[in-house]
C-alpha positions in Angstrom: 0.3 -20.5 3.1 1.8 -18.9 6.0 -0.2 -19.5 9.2 0.4 -17.1 12.2 -0.6 -17.2 15.8 1.7 -15.8 18.2 1.8 -13.4 21.5 4.8 -11.1 21.6 6.0 -9.5 24.7 8.5 -6.9 24.4 9.3 -4.0 27.1 6.1 -3.0 27.6 4.7 -3.4 24.2 2.3 -6.7 23.6 1.8 -8.1 20.0 -1.0 -10.5 19.2 -1.9 -12.1 15.5 -3.2 -14.6 14.5 -4.2 -14.8 10.5 -3.0 -16.8 7.3 -1.2 -15.0 4.5 -1.5 -16.7 1.0 -1.5 -15.9 -2.7 -0.5 -11.8 -4.2 0.7 -9.1 -1.8 -0.5 -9.0 1.7 0.0 -5.6 3.3 0.5 -5.3 7.0 -0.7 -1.6 7.4 -1.5 1.0 10.8 0.8 3.9 12.4 4.1 3.7 13.6 4.4 1.7 17.2 1.5 -0.4 15.6 3.7 -4.2 15.3 4.1 -3.8 11.8 7.7 -4.3 11.6 8.3 -6.5 14.2 5.6 -9.1 13.6 7.6 -9.0 9.9 11.0 -9.7 12.0 8.7 -12.7 13.5 8.1 -13.5 10.1 11.9 -13.4 9.1 13.0 -14.9 12.1 14.9 -11.8 12.8 12.7 -11.8 16.6 11.3 -15.0 18.1 7.7 -15.1 19.2 7.4 -15.2 22.7 4.8 -17.6 22.4 3.1 -19.4 19.7 3.7 -20.8 16.4 4.5 -19.9 12.6 4.0 -22.1 9.9 4.9 -22.2 6.1 3.5 -24.6 3.8 4.4 -27.6 5.8 7.4 -26.5 7.7 7.5 -25.2 11.2 8.9 -21.9 11.9 8.7 -21.4 14.9 6.8 -23.2 17.7 7.2 -22.4 21.2 5.4 -25.2 22.9 8.0 -27.7 21.3 11.2 -25.1 21.6 11.4 -25.0 17.6 13.1 -22.0 15.9 14.3 -21.9 12.3 17.0 -19.3 11.4 16.7 -17.0 8.9 19.0 -18.1 6.7 17.0 -21.5 6.1 13.5 -19.9 5.2 14.5 -19.4 1.9 12.9 -15.8 1.9 13.7 -12.7 0.1 14.0 -9.4 2.4 14.0 -6.1 1.2 14.3 -3.3 4.1 13.3 0.8 3.6 17.7 1.5 3.1 18.9 -0.7 -0.2 22.0 -2.2 1.3 23.8 -2.8 -1.2 27.3 -3.9 -1.9 29.3 -0.5 -2.7 32.3 -2.3 -4.1 30.3 -4.5 -6.6 28.5 -4.0 -9.6 24.9 -4.1 -10.1 25.5 -7.5 -11.7 27.9 -8.6 -9.0 24.8 -7.5 -6.3 22.4 -9.5 -8.3 24.1 -12.3 -8.1 25.2 -12.4 -4.3 21.7 -13.1 -3.7 21.7 -17.0 -5.1 25.4 -17.4 -3.9 24.0 -19.8 -1.5 21.0 -21.6 -3.1 22.3 -25.0 -4.9 22.2 -24.5 -8.7 19.2 -26.8 -8.5 16.8 -24.7 -6.6 17.6 -21.5 -8.2 14.7 -20.6 -10.1 15.4 -17.2 -11.3 18.1 -15.9 -13.8 19.8 -12.3 -13.8 19.0 -12.0 -17.0 15.0 -12.5 -16.3 15.2 -10.3 -13.2 17.0 -7.2 -14.7 14.7 -7.4 -17.3 12.0 -7.1 -15.0 13.1 -4.8 -12.9 14.7 -2.4 -15.7 17.8 -3.0 -14.4 19.5 -4.0 -18.0 21.1 -1.0 -18.6 22.8 -0.6 -15.0 24.3 -3.8 -14.6 28.3 -2.6 -14.7 27.1 0.6 -12.4 28.1 0.6 -8.9 25.9 1.4 -6.5 27.2 5.2 -6.0 26.1 5.7 -9.5 22.3 5.3 -9.1 19.6 7.3 -8.4 17.9 6.3 -5.1 15.3 4.3 -7.1 17.8 2.6 -8.9 19.2 1.1 -5.8 15.8 -0.2 -4.4 15.4 -1.8 -7.6 18.4 -3.4 -7.5 17.5 -4.3 -3.2 14.4 -5.9 -5.0 16.4 -8.0 -7.7 18.8 -9.2 -5.1 15.7 -10.5 -3.3 14.4 -12.5 -6.2 17.7 -14.2 -7.6 17.6 -15.8 -3.9 14.7 -17.5 -6.0 12.7 -17.1 -2.2 9.6 -19.1 -1.7 8.4 -15.8 0.7 9.7 -12.2 -0.3 9.1 -9.8 2.5 9.3 -5.7 2.0 9.5 -3.7 5.1 8.2 -0.1 3.9 10.8 0.0 1.0 9.7 3.3 -0.8 9.7 5.4 2.5 13.4 6.8 1.9 11.9 8.1 -2.0 10.3 11.1 -3.0 6.9 10.9 -4.7 8.7 11.3 -8.5 10.9 8.5 -7.3 8.1 6.1 -5.9 6.0 6.9 -8.8 8.7 5.0 -10.7 9.2 2.0 -8.5 5.5 1.1 -7.9 5.0 -0.5 -11.0 7.9 -2.5 -10.8 6.5 -4.4 -7.5 3.1 -4.6 -9.3 5.5 -6.4 -11.7 6.8 -8.7 -9.0 3.3 -9.3 -7.6 2.0 -10.1 -10.7 4.6 -12.3 -12.3 6.7 -13.9 -9.9 3.8 -15.9 -8.4 5.1 -16.0 -5.0 3.5 -14.3 -2.1 4.4 -10.9 -0.8 4.2 -9.1 2.8 4.4 -5.4 2.5 4.9 -3.3 5.5 3.8 0.7 5.1 2.0 3.4 6.9 0.8 5.2 3.6 -2.9 4.0 2.8 -2.2 5.1 -1.0 0.9 2.4 -1.2 -1.6 -0.1 0.0 -4.6 0.4 -2.0 -2.7 0.6 -5.1 -0.5 -2.5 -4.6 -2.3 -5.1 -1.9 -4.5 -7.7 -2.7 -5.5 -8.1 1.2 -4.8 -5.6 3.9 -4.1 -6.7 7.8 -5.0 -3.7 9.2 -2.8 -3.6 12.9 -3.4 -0.9 15.8 -1.4 -1.2 19.0 -0.3 -4.5 18.8 -3.4 -6.1 17.6 -5.1 -6.5 14.5 -8.3 -4.9 13.9 -8.9 -5.7 10.1 -8.2 -8.2 7.7 -9.4 -8.4 4.0 -9.6 -6.9 0.6 -8.5 -3.2 0.0 -11.7 -1.1 -0.5 -13.4 -3.0 2.0 -11.3 -2.3 4.6 -8.9 0.8 4.0 -12.6 2.9 3.3 -13.0 1.9 7.0 -9.7 2.6 8.6 -9.8 5.3 11.1 -7.1 8.2 11.0 -6.9 7.5 14.7 -9.1 5.9 17.8 -12.6 7.5 17.4 -12.0 9.3 14.1 -13.4 9.1 11.1 -12.0 7.3 7.9 -8.9 8.5 6.1 -10.6 8.3 2.3 -12.4 7.4 -0.5 -12.3 5.0 -3.3 -14.0 6.1 -6.8 -14.0 3.5 -9.3 -13.5 5.0 -12.6 -12.8 4.8 -16.5 -9.6 7.4 -18.1 -11.2 9.0 -21.5 -8.9 11.6 -22.1 -5.0 12.3 -21.8 -5.0 16.5 -22.3 -1.1 16.9 -22.5 -1.1 20.6 -22.9 -2.1 21.0 -19.6 -0.7 17.7 -17.6 -4.1 16.1 -16.9 -6.0 12.7 -17.0 -9.6 12.9 -17.4 -11.5 10.4 -15.9 -15.8 9.4 -16.1 -17.0 7.8 -12.7 -20.7 7.3 -11.5 -20.1 10.2 -9.4 -19.0 12.6 -12.4 -15.5 13.5 -14.2 -12.9 13.7 -12.8 -9.4 15.6 -13.4 -6.2 14.2 -12.4 -2.8 14.2 -12.5 -1.1 12.7 -15.6 -0.8 9.0 -15.8 0.8 6.8 -18.4 -2.6 4.8 -18.8 -4.6 4.8 -22.4 -8.2 6.3 -22.8 -10.7 3.5 -21.7 -8.7 2.0 -18.8 -10.5 0.7 -15.3 -8.5 2.8 -12.4 -9.8 3.0 -9.0 -9.0 6.8 -7.0 -8.5 7.5 -3.7 -9.6 10.7 -2.5 -8.4 11.6 1.3 -11.5 13.0 3.4 -9.5 15.9 4.7 -9.5 17.3 1.3 -13.2 17.5 0.6 -14.9 20.5 0.7 -18.9 20.2 0.7 -21.2 23.3 -0.4 -24.7 23.4 -0.6 -24.5 25.5 -4.1 -22.5 25.0 -7.5 -19.9 27.9 -6.6 -17.4 29.3 -8.9 -14.1 31.3 -8.8 -12.5 27.7 -7.1 -8.9 26.2 -8.0 -10.5 23.0 -7.7 -12.0 21.0 -10.8 -13.3 18.2 -9.0 -16.7 18.7 -8.3 -19.7 15.8 -7.4 -23.3 16.6 -6.6 -25.5 14.4 -5.1 -27.2 13.8 -1.6 -26.7 13.4 1.6 -27.6 10.2 3.0 -26.3 9.5 6.3 -25.0 12.5 9.3 -22.8 11.0 12.2 -22.3 13.1 14.7 -20.4 11.0 17.1 -16.8 11.9 16.9 -16.3 15.4 18.7 -16.0 18.5 17.3 -16.1 16.4 13.7 -19.4 15.5 11.7 -19.2 12.5 9.3 -21.4 13.2 6.2 -22.0 10.4 3.7 -23.2 11.6 0.3 -24.6 9.2 -2.5 -23.2 10.9 -5.7 -24.5 8.6 -8.6 -23.9 5.2 -6.3 -20.6 6.3 -5.1 -20.8 6.8 -1.5 -18.3 9.1 -0.2 -17.3 10.8 3.5 -16.8 14.1 4.2 -15.9 15.7 7.2 -17.0 18.7 8.5 -17.0 20.6 11.7 -20.3 20.8 14.0 -20.5 24.4 13.6 -20.4 24.0 9.3 -23.1 21.0 9.7 -25.7 23.6 11.9 -24.9 26.8 9.4 -25.1 24.7 6.1 -28.7 23.0 7.9 -27.6 20.1 6.4 -29.7 17.1 6.7 -30.6 13.8 5.2 -32.1 14.1 1.7 -30.6 17.7 1.4 -28.6 18.3 -2.5 -25.1 19.4 -1.9 -22.0 19.2 -4.0 -18.3 17.7 -3.0 -15.4 19.8 -4.1 -11.2 18.5 -4.2 -8.7 19.5 -6.0 -6.5 17.3 -8.6 -3.8 18.2 -6.4 -5.4 16.3 -3.6 -5.3 13.1 -5.2 -1.8 11.4 -4.3 0.1 9.6 -7.7 0.5 6.7 -5.8 -3.6 6.9 -4.8 -4.5 6.5 -8.4 -4.0 2.9 -9.9 -5.3 0.8 -12.5 -8.5 -2.0 -11.5 -7.4 -5.6 -11.0 
């Protein structure tokens, strides 16, 4: 268990955090400048907190009252940065082995063969970094961190430099690490889709303060896009029913109705969660034709929240799935929206990012 109770002043920015991090993957989520990287660097020992304590298990890593501070190399952590930072003159095998160079043989928990197999690196062991793709480089960086047999794994936006296709290749690797390696992971990201897919627990930071802590569905459904704004998106639970290879679509059934999604390599019967951004949903008072949006859910308005400036938040019950939709005040007036009124919600298949569709735990 990682216990954090710190206060830190850095120029005009102040950070306060009091939380506990246990098994699974804990995501530090929030916009740029919210304090995510500062906090993870304190955990790593790269930044010394102005005040407070950081403890891991029965070991004190930082204690301002007693002048204690354990340097990074004695904390037994693995750290994966935004950039892979591989040694260009070394092969993949040598880069991986470098992770355990200072570790006594009796404390080595991982083997090169297991890590290479876990991260699909076995065929790349004799290559050098310049002959690897961006995703392959990041998998090697992950493997090198695991080879240190860390007690805690830190990941600071490890996918931010990758395009969508490469992200899709590496997300399953991070899931395997989360599920099979059995060490706590702290994962920094500002991508709500990444966090929703990977996290077992979410800590939301805003302007140096923790504003929410909890399970992904509960926390992320209520995370605003900014101060005073509406939630960022909706989660829909569904079961895959068919894969349409001819047009590259996956079909799923939810309580709200059928969903058409991007093709995914999951068999029919797989239970999934789908993240649908609020901003991508169109509300209609009648079922309209002549549109490219394949996803059309019918429901009834259960709540209208009018306190968000020009925007109005409409809550719609679609067969038990409660969806939040954003419309302007003018649209709400013109459509005569009211509680109890039947409506239709429309959104495109491409509105759902690949990382926004994931297997339910």
